[in-house]
C-alpha positions as CSV (number, residue, x, y, z in Angstrom):
1,A,-3.9,24.8,1.0
2,S,-1.6,25.9,-1.3
3,V,2.1,24.5,-2.6
4,E,4.6,27.2,-3.6
5,R,8.4,26.5,-4.3
6,E,10.9,27.6,-3.1
7,A,14.4,27.0,-3.0
8,Q,16.0,29.1,-0.4
9,W,14.2,29.6,2.6
10,R,14.9,30.0,6.6
11,A,12.9,28.7,9.4
12,S,12.2,30.3,13.4
13,G,9.8,28.6,15.8
14,L,9.9,25.2,16.5
15,P,7.1,23.3,15.8
16,G,4.5,22.1,18.5
17,A,6.1,25.1,20.9
18,G,2.3,26.3,20.7
19,G,3.1,29.0,17.7
20,P,3.5,28.4,14.0
21,V,6.2,27.4,12.1
22,L,8.1,31.5,10.4
23,I,9.7,31.1,7.2
24,E,11.2,33.6,5.7
25,M,11.8,33.7,1.5
26,E,15.6,34.4,-0.3
27,N,12.9,36.7,-2.7
28,G,11.9,38.3,0.5
29,R,8.3,37.1,1.2
30,A,7.8,35.9,4.5
31,G,4.6,33.6,5.9
32,E,3.7,31.9,9.0
33,F,2.7,28.5,9.5
34,D,0.7,25.4,11.7
35,V,2.5,23.2,9.1
36,V,6.1,22.1,7.0
37,Y,6.4,19.8,4.9
38,V,10.0,19.5,3.4
39,A,10.2,18.1,0.2
40,L,13.2,17.2,-2.2
41,G,12.8,16.1,-6.1
42,V,12.8,13.4,-6.8
43,R,13.7,10.9,-9.9
44,A,12.8,7.7,-9.9
45,R,16.2,5.5,-11.1
46,S,13.6,2.1,-12.9
47,E,14.6,1.4,-15.4
48,L,16.2,-1.9,-14.9
49,A,12.9,-2.5,-13.1
50,H,11.5,-1.3,-16.6
51,A,14.2,-3.4,-18.3
52,V,12.6,-7.1,-17.3
53,G,9.3,-6.0,-17.7
54,A,7.8,-3.6,-14.9
55,E,5.0,-1.5,-15.1
56,L,6.0,1.9,-14.6
57,D,3.4,5.0,-14.3
58,A,3.3,8.6,-16.1
59,R,6.3,9.9,-14.0
60,G,7.9,6.7,-14.0
61,G,7.8,5.2,-11.2
62,V,7.4,1.0,-9.8
63,Q,3.5,0.3,-9.5
64,I,3.4,-1.3,-7.2
65,D,0.5,-3.9,-5.1
66,D,-0.1,-4.3,-1.3
67,H,2.9,-6.2,-0.3
68,A,4.8,-3.3,-3.0
69,R,5.2,-6.5,-5.7
70,T,5.5,-5.6,-9.3
71,S,3.9,-6.6,-12.4
72,V,6.9,-8.8,-12.6
73,P,6.7,-11.6,-10.4
74,G,9.9,-11.6,-7.8
75,L,10.4,-8.5,-8.0
76,Y,9.6,-5.9,-5.8
77,A,10.0,-1.9,-5.0
78,V,9.8,0.5,-2.4
79,G,11.4,3.5,-1.4
80,D,11.7,6.2,-3.8
81,V,11.1,3.2,-6.7
82,A,7.6,2.8,-5.9
83,S,4.7,4.4,-7.1
84,A,3.5,6.1,-4.0
85,L,3.5,9.5,-1.5
86,D,7.3,10.3,-1.3
87,Q,7.3,9.7,2.2
88,I,10.6,8.7,3.5
89,V,8.2,7.1,6.3
90,V,6.2,5.1,2.9
91,G,9.5,4.6,1.8
92,M,10.2,1.8,5.5
93,A,6.6,0.9,4.7
94,H,6.8,-0.7,1.7
95,A,10.6,-2.3,2.6
96,A,8.7,-3.7,6.3
97,L,6.1,-5.4,3.9
98,A,7.4,-6.8,0.9
99,A,10.0,-8.1,3.5
100,T,7.2,-9.8,4.6
101,D,5.8,-11.5,2.3
102,I,9.4,-12.4,0.8
103,H,10.1,-13.9,4.2
104,N,6.2,-16.0,3.4
105,R,6.3,-16.8,0.1
106,L,9.8,-18.4,1.1
107,R,8.1,-20.2,4.6
108,R,5.3,-21.3,1.9
109,R,8.3,-22.7,-0.4
110,D,9.2,-24.8,2.4
111,G,7.0,-26.2,3.9
112,Q,7.2,-23.9,7.0
113,D,4.0,-21.7,6.5
114,G,2.7,-22.6,10.0
115,S,-0.9,-24.2,8.3
116,P,-2.4,-26.8,10.2
117,A,-0.9,-30.3,9.0
118,S,-3.5,-31.8,6.0
119,G,-6.1,-33.4,6.5
120,S,-6.7,-30.9,9.4
121,G,-10.3,-29.5,7.9
122,S,-8.8,-26.7,7.6
123,S,-9.9,-24.9,4.9
124,A,-7.7,-21.7,4.8
125,A,-7.0,-20.6,1.0
126,P,-3.6,-19.9,0.3
127,R,-1.8,-17.3,-0.3
128,R,-0.5,-15.1,-2.6
């Protein structure tokens, strides 16, 4: 598959309506596609995260782990500022992961992590 960028285009046909989408470019080129993905340019505005020590990738996105945590304890990054696939659904997923991790950390800090009382024989390892 190839990816090309065109500034001006028109689409006809409806995805999922049983046929391809016809794309007509401003320069007169046209093509039929099974899938069309509209992409916007993104520039991560990560200066503040970087200033407090967060690690960035080559394009300036903040590097995160599986819970949207950065290299700075207590700092999370989600959405376009995070080093990941630039899609709304990915940003929403990062936000959900970060919120869940923050919630769980606060509950553990307050002794409300739901774990059995001390001395119950539980051998569960503590979570980060």
